[in-house]
Structures are given as structure tokens and as C-alpha cells.
C-alpha positions in Angstrom: 35.1 3.1 38.6 34.6 -0.6 38.4 31.7 -2.0 36.3 30.7 -5.6 36.8 30.9 -8.1 33.9 27.2 -8.7 34.1 26.3 -5.1 33.6 28.7 -4.9 30.6 27.0 -8.0 29.0 23.5 -6.5 29.6 24.6 -3.2 28.0 26.0 -4.9 25.0 23.0 -7.2 24.6 20.6 -4.2 24.7 22.8 -2.3 22.2 22.7 -5.2 19.8 18.9 -5.5 20.0 18.5 -1.7 19.5 20.9 -1.8 16.5 19.0 -4.7 15.0 15.7 -2.8 15.3 17.2 0.1 13.5 18.6 -1.7 10.5 17.4 -0.1 7.3 16.8 -2.3 4.4 18.5 -1.2 1.2 17.0 -1.9 -2.2 18.5 -1.9 -5.7 17.4 -0.1 -8.8 14.1 -1.1 -10.4 14.5 -3.8 -13.0 11.8 -4.1 -15.7 10.4 -7.7 -15.6 7.3 -7.3 -17.9 5.4 -5.0 -20.3 1.7 -5.3 -19.9 -0.1 -5.6 -23.2 -3.6 -6.0 -21.8 -5.8 -3.3 -23.3 -8.1 -3.5 -20.2 -5.3 -2.3 -18.0 -4.7 1.3 -19.3 -5.0 3.2 -16.0 -3.5 1.1 -13.3 -3.7 2.9 -10.0 -3.4 0.2 -7.4 -1.2 -2.9 -6.8 -0.9 -5.5 -4.0 0.8 -8.9 -3.8 -1.2 -11.9 -2.7 -0.5 -13.5 0.7 -2.4 -16.6 -0.2 -1.4 -17.5 -3.8 2.4 -17.2 -4.3 3.4 -14.8 -7.2 -0.1 -13.4 -7.8 -0.4 -9.7 -8.2 -3.6 -7.8 -7.8 -4.2 -4.5 -9.8 -7.1 -2.3 -10.7 -7.9 0.7 -12.9 -8.5 4.3 -12.1 -11.8 6.2 -12.2 -14.3 5.1 -14.9 -12.9 1.6 -15.1 -14.8 -1.5 -14.3 -15.3 -2.4 -10.6 -12.8 -5.2 -11.1 -9.6 -6.4 -9.5 -7.3 -8.1 -12.0 -5.0 -11.0 -11.2 -1.5 -11.1 -12.9 1.5 -13.4 -12.4 4.9 -12.1 -11.5 5.7 -11.6 -15.2 2.6 -9.5 -15.8 0.5 -12.2 -17.6 -3.3 -12.2 -17.0 -4.6 -14.9 -14.7 -8.2 -13.8 -14.0 -10.3 -11.1 -12.4 -12.6 -10.5 -9.4 -15.8 -8.7 -10.2 -17.2 -6.5 -7.4 -21.0 -6.9 -7.6 -23.3 -3.9 -7.2 -20.3 -1.6 -7.1 -19.2 1.4 -9.1 -15.6 2.5 -9.8 -16.1 6.2 -9.1 -12.4 6.8 -8.5 -10.6 3.7 -7.2 -7.0 4.8 -6.4 -5.3 2.0 -4.4 -5.6 -1.4 -2.9 -4.0 -3.3 -0.1 -3.9 -6.7 1.6 -4.7 -6.8 5.3 -6.4 -8.8 8.1 -10.0 -8.8 9.1 -11.4 -9.4 12.6 -11.6 -13.1 11.7 -7.9 -13.3 11.0 -8.3 -14.0 7.3 -6.7 -11.9 4.6 -8.8 -9.4 2.7 -8.3 -7.3 -0.4 -9.1 -3.6 0.5 -9.9 -1.2 -2.3 -10.0 2.6 -1.7 -12.4 4.7 -3.7 -10.5 7.7 -2.4 -9.7 9.8 -5.5 -11.2 13.2 -5.6 -9.2 15.6 -7.9 -11.4 18.6 -7.1 -12.2 17.7 -3.5 -16.0 17.8 -4.1 -17.1 14.5 -2.6 -18.2 14.6 1.1 -17.7 10.8 1.4 -15.1 8.2 0.4 -15.5 4.5 0.4 -13.4 1.5 1.3 -14.4 -1.9 -0.1 -13.3 -5.2 1.2 -13.5 -8.8 -0.1 -11.9 -12.0 1.2 -8.7 -12.8 -0.6 -9.5 -15.8 -2.8 -7.9 -19.1 -1.8 -7.4 -20.2 -5.4 -7.0 -18.5 -8.8 -9.9 -18.6 -11.2 -10.4 -16.9 -14.5 -13.4 -15.0 -13.1 -15.1 -14.7 -9.8 -17.9 -12.5 -8.5 -18.3 -11.2 -5.0 -20.4 -8.7 -3.2 -17.9 -6.6 -1.2 -18.3 -5.1 2.3 -18.5 -1.4 2.1 -17.4 1.3 4.5 -18.3 4.9 4.0 -16.1 7.5 5.7 -15.1 11.2 5.5 -12.3 13.5 6.4 -12.0 15.9 9.3 -12.2 19.4 7.9 -13.7 18.5 4.5 -13.0 16.6 1.3 -9.5 15.6 0.2 -7.9 13.9 -2.8 -5.9 10.8 -2.0 -4.3 7.9 -3.9 -2.6 5.9 -1.2 -4.1 3.2 0.9 -2.4 0.7 3.3 -3.5 -1.7 6.0 -1.4 -2.5 9.1 -1.1 -6.3 9.4 -0.4 -5.9 13.1 -3.3 -3.8 14.2 -5.6 -4.1 11.2 -5.9 -0.3 11.1 -6.5 1.3 7.7 -4.4 4.3 6.6 -4.9 6.9 3.8 -2.4 9.5 2.7 -3.6 12.7 1.1 -2.2 13.8 -2.2 -2.9 17.4 -3.3 -2.0 19.4 -0.2 1.5 20.9 -0.1 2.4 18.7 2.9 0.6 15.3 2.7 -1.3 14.0 5.7 -1.6 10.5 7.2 -5.1 9.5 8.3 -6.3 6.4 10.1 -9.5 4.4 10.4 -9.2 2.0 13.4 -9.8 -1.7 12.6 -12.7 -2.0 14.9 -14.6 0.8 13.1 -14.7 -0.9 9.7 -18.0 -2.7 10.5 -19.6 0.4 12.0 -21.6 3.1 10.3 -20.2 6.2 8.6 -17.2 7.6 10.5 -14.6 10.2 10.4 -10.9 9.5 9.7 -8.4 10.4 12.4 -5.7 12.9 11.3 -2.3 11.7 12.5 0.8 13.4 11.2 2.1 15.6 8.3 4.7 14.0 6.0 7.7 15.8 4.5 6.6 15.5 0.8 3.6 16.0 -1.5 1.7 14.2 -4.3 1.6 10.8 -2.8 0.3 8.2 -5.3 0.8 4.8 -3.6 1.7 3.1 -0.3 2.2 -0.3 1.3 3.2 -2.0 4.5 5.1 -5.3 4.4 3.3 -8.4 5.5 5.1 -8.5 8.9 4.5 -4.8 9.5 8.2 -3.9 9.7 8.6 -1.8 6.5 6.6 1.0 5.0 6.7 2.4 1.5 5.2 5.6 0.0 5.8 6.9 -3.5 5.0 9.9 -5.5 5.8 10.7 -9.2 9.4 11.4 -8.4 10.6 9.3 -5.5 10.0 6.3 -3.2 10.2 6.8 0.5 11.0 4.0 3.0 10.7 3.6 6.8 11.8 0.8 9.0 9.3 0.3 11.8 10.7 -0.9 15.1 9.2 -3.5 17.3 6.3 -2.0 19.3 6.0 1.2 17.2 2.8 2.4 15.7 2.7 3.3 12.0 2.5 7.0 12.9 5.5 6.8 15.2 7.6 5.1 12.5 6.5 7.5 9.8 7.2 10.5 12.1 10.9 9.9 11.5 12.7 11.2 8.3 12.2 8.6 5.6 15.0 7.0 3.5 14.8 7.7 -0.2 15.1 4.6 -2.3 16.2 4.2 -5.9 13.4 4.9 -8.3 13.1 4.0 -12.0 11.0 6.9 -13.4 7.6 6.0 -14.9 5.3 8.0 -17.1 2.7 8.1 -14.3 3.6 5.7 -11.6 0.7 5.3 -9.2 1.1 1.7 -7.8 3.5 0.0 -5.4 3.4 -3.2 -3.3 5.7 -5.5 -1.2 6.1 -9.2 -1.9 5.0 -11.0 1.3 8.6 -11.8 2.3 9.4 -8.1 2.3 12.6 -8.6 0.2 11.0 -7.4 -3.0 8.6 -4.7 -4.1 7.0 -3.8 -7.4 5.8 -0.6 -9.1 3.5 0.0 -12.1 2.4 3.0 -14.1 -0.7 4.0 -15.9 -0.5 3.9 -19.7 0.7 7.3 -20.9 2.1 8.7 -24.1 1.2 5.4 -25.8 3.7 3.6 -23.6 2.5 0.3 -22.2 2.8 -0.1 -18.4 6.1 -1.7 -17.3 6.2 -3.8 -14.1 9.4 -2.9 -12.2 10.9 -5.2 -9.6 13.1 -3.8 -6.7 15.1 -6.3 -4.7 16.7 -5.9 -1.3 20.4 -5.8 -1.1 22.2 -8.2 1.2 23.4 -6.4 4.3 
């Protein structure tokens, strides 16, 4: 059977595009780049990398800490802090950078921890990402009160899709963790219920992030880091519905924070302070294909 040259070229072109979409980024082992000596940062539970100020890392403490986001440089040195006015840190567990409806970058903080599943409501706070680094700033955050379908859950993983602006939360203490979504256009509404999307093939999720271009997704628990490549046109749930790739992980005493650098070629992890060990900032760098 004869096949025209044009059809062959079209087939090869389509194959190349498909293969390119399916390329999986490979990352090396975690390299310790800093040991944090700041006594204020003893229960770090969230981490995100600035998309406005190069090299700035945002972190916050777990429940009972101040309602504050701390600014660090890429070597873990203190740069400043953002104080959330009229806000309590009941159980902050993760933060993320994502867009608002105005197109600007925002810092999202998830008060989503609930070890005993007793709180009917959880809260997501949002403040504009600062355009410059200052030693201290104060801001009154936007506040979104939400709940889960089927009752309270414990969660420690929050991420925001830079493409759709949708907010995602991953449960922790169920035997098979669940991905939930709050649509971007519902952030400014009243109280609302999260949408349950898919079950994930692991448990005890402690942190998550989506790269700034939306093409890569990370979730970690205490033992592993899971990675998905998101193809063009896919939703977050469609991408995470596939089996994840397990990346190298440098074990931490209680690792509960992960975040991509804006270029997607590096991500960082941090642990809470445990067993009198100061938190170590680990850097994971993409390998060249």
C-alpha cells in the first residue's frame, strides 16, 4: 500500500509533538544548601518561591505560630516577614503562589490542618505578593471559608493552578488521599463546598506545588516525592490521574514543605525542627535530558 510523503511527514510531526508533551523531567538527589538557625522557624509547614522577587522563599509555621509569612533568601537567611492582620494561625499547613482574577500574583495560605477532623470549616487566606522585600509589612488578607463534602478532613497540601487559578487541597489522614478543588471564580463568594475529584495512590500527603507554567506537579509525604508531567490542555485532575513518577528524596525529620522555583528546573524542601535538629533547606535540580 502506498502512503504519500505528506501523510508520513504529518504522522512524524504529530508523533514528535506527542513525545515532547510526554517528556518527564528527572531531578537529582536533594543537596543541603542551608541550615536555618532562626528560633522563630521551628515548625515550618509551608514553602513557596516568589514569582516577583528572584530568590525569595516564603515559609510559615504550623498551628499555634504567629499569623506571619517569613521571607528567606535562597541560602535560608532571614529577609523579613509579612504579618497577617486580624488573623489567627489555628493550623496553617501550606502556602502557594497563584493568580487572582486581576492577573496579579497572590500568596495563598491554607488553614487546613485538622488532626482530629473536628472543624466543620477550613480557611484559605490570600494577600498580594509584595513587589519589594521589606523587613516587616502588615496586610489584611482576603479570607475564604470552605468545607468538605462528607465532613471534616485533615490536610497539609495546598496548590494553585497558574493556568485556571483553581485552588487544590489534598487530604492527609485517609488511607488513600483525595484531591479536592475550589474553582477560581468561587474564591470571592460566600462559604462553599470543595469539589471532590480523584483518589491518589498514596497516603499522608504533607505538601504540594504546581510549577509556575502549570506543566509540573509535586506532592510529598514523609517518605517520598511524587511527580507528574501535565500535558498541554490537561486539567490538574487529568494529569494526576496517571501513575506518578517517584523522585529522589533526601529524608527529613518531619518534611512538610515543598516548592518549585519559577523556572521549574529546581524545587526545595524543608522540615519542621525535630529531635533538636535545625531545619535544613534541600535543593533538587533537574537533570539535563
